[in-house]
Phi, psi and omega in degrees: 000321179295323180295319178297317180296323177295316179294320178296318178295317179295318178297317180297316179297316179296320179293318179296317180293323181287326179281340181291337178291328181285343180289335184274020185286331183279135179292156178291149182300129176093351183286333181246356188237020176069032178101341178283153177299140180293128179089008178097185181291152180296149179291130180082009178083357178072026181246061180287129181279086181270350181298317180295324179292322179292318179297317178298316180297315180294320179296317179294321179295320178295318178297319178296318178296320179294319178298316180297319179294319179296316179296321179293322179292320179289334180291326183272352180274000000 
């Protein structure tokens, strides 16, 4: 069974590495269009509001950490 797991892990790594080369098929923005984004302007103007999502994620992570610390402290009392 261990031998099978080693072969499976090696096969998975090889497949990931071989497929990662195909991801680089799109040219970098501006390399063929004189500085303009390839394919025209971004949909929606390219102004996605990611700040609110990051704040929400950090707040939830802090709350989860506080809960885990509170539960661990109550477990030892």
